[in-house]
Each structure stands twice: as C-alpha cells, then as structure tokens.
Steps between C-alpha positions, in 0.01 A plus 500: 500500500628843411478760768593862567556581866251766619765696692665591169186692403514716810162605630336456161297179540323563170834511312598170661171342395534630143861387468420157638214460251719616211771236541321260267456759225779731384243718323338581836838541667616760248203721590632518859865566422620844612610740226865486614514137382605545141699181445483126555728202500460129458744213517562199281725229635671324205524166682117481521436519124255699288170369375315636195285732715810661649663535156186676372492727806866599447423589139207722604675671792827566312411856388468611864822345633783750547769271643579145607756382753627155598524501877438295811307765697183704442221632726399226739753240383867418532618175345750314713621281214713602203183523289393835364169622372437734212333810640294696248428866579213675323299819489154466655309680226137422415595265214741305724225469762275336238767243413577431867130465581472221241716289733220505760624559852761388748355148523569459125873569526764229472714350233486350248152649428566851631776708653606454861522790744340839427538846649354845449766769519518869565686726255828444691450119468426453871218252535149575625359149460696179456419131470683174556321242290633181659397632845157628391595829662425859405656789691442875519788731578 
C-alpha cells in the first residue's frame, strides 16, 4: 500500500487526503503539484530489462528529457552494490504530464513494464515528492 505520512502535509488534512487519493493516478497528482515543481525524474535500472511498454514510454517522453545520468543515488534511494541506474531528468510541462499520466500511478511502476522510481522536482532539482517502487513508498519533502 502506498502512503503519504500526514505530518508531511502540516495542518492541511485536506491536502493529505487529496495527495493520498492521487497516488493511483498521476493525472490527479499533477493537479496538486505546487507551481515550483517544474521538473521530474525517473529511473531505469539496466539489469531489470525493458519491456515493450517501457520502450514506447521512452519514445514518447524523449522530447521532454533534458539530461540523463548513470548513478547509484537519487531521491529516496542509494544502491549499495556496484549497479547504477539511468536517471532521466525532464521538464514537467503539460505535454509531459499527459505522457506520464498514461503510465497510471505509483502502483503501476516497476520494470520491465514501466520505469522504477519517480520524483517531482523543484526548479533547483531538489525533490518535493519521491517514490521507491520496490518499497511501495512515496515521500514528501
């Protein structure tokens, strides 16, 4: 079960409720994202393979990606092995939101069908929301 801790929403119980309900639908989530979140990232781990759905997603999202990095650390995750993931950074424009929403929600993440971890980033690339797919965890900064 995916869950956002209520204390991260401060005194705003309604925001917590809305965020919790939006975890299964990126389209709903994007309506709640603060305006300072202008970027996103997702991770693909080469050792987990890519299915046809993920290949199609990468083709569609490519115009909105501004950089990729091979690294062993990203928001919410630090690999202890020598493995590295490919971290894709993109601009969270309306067209990118449409492509991302086609994935579904956090419960739909996971290779080889979809990408692994996902984060919404502020302009300075500090994360606002981050997920760890294998732990079924979503965190707010």
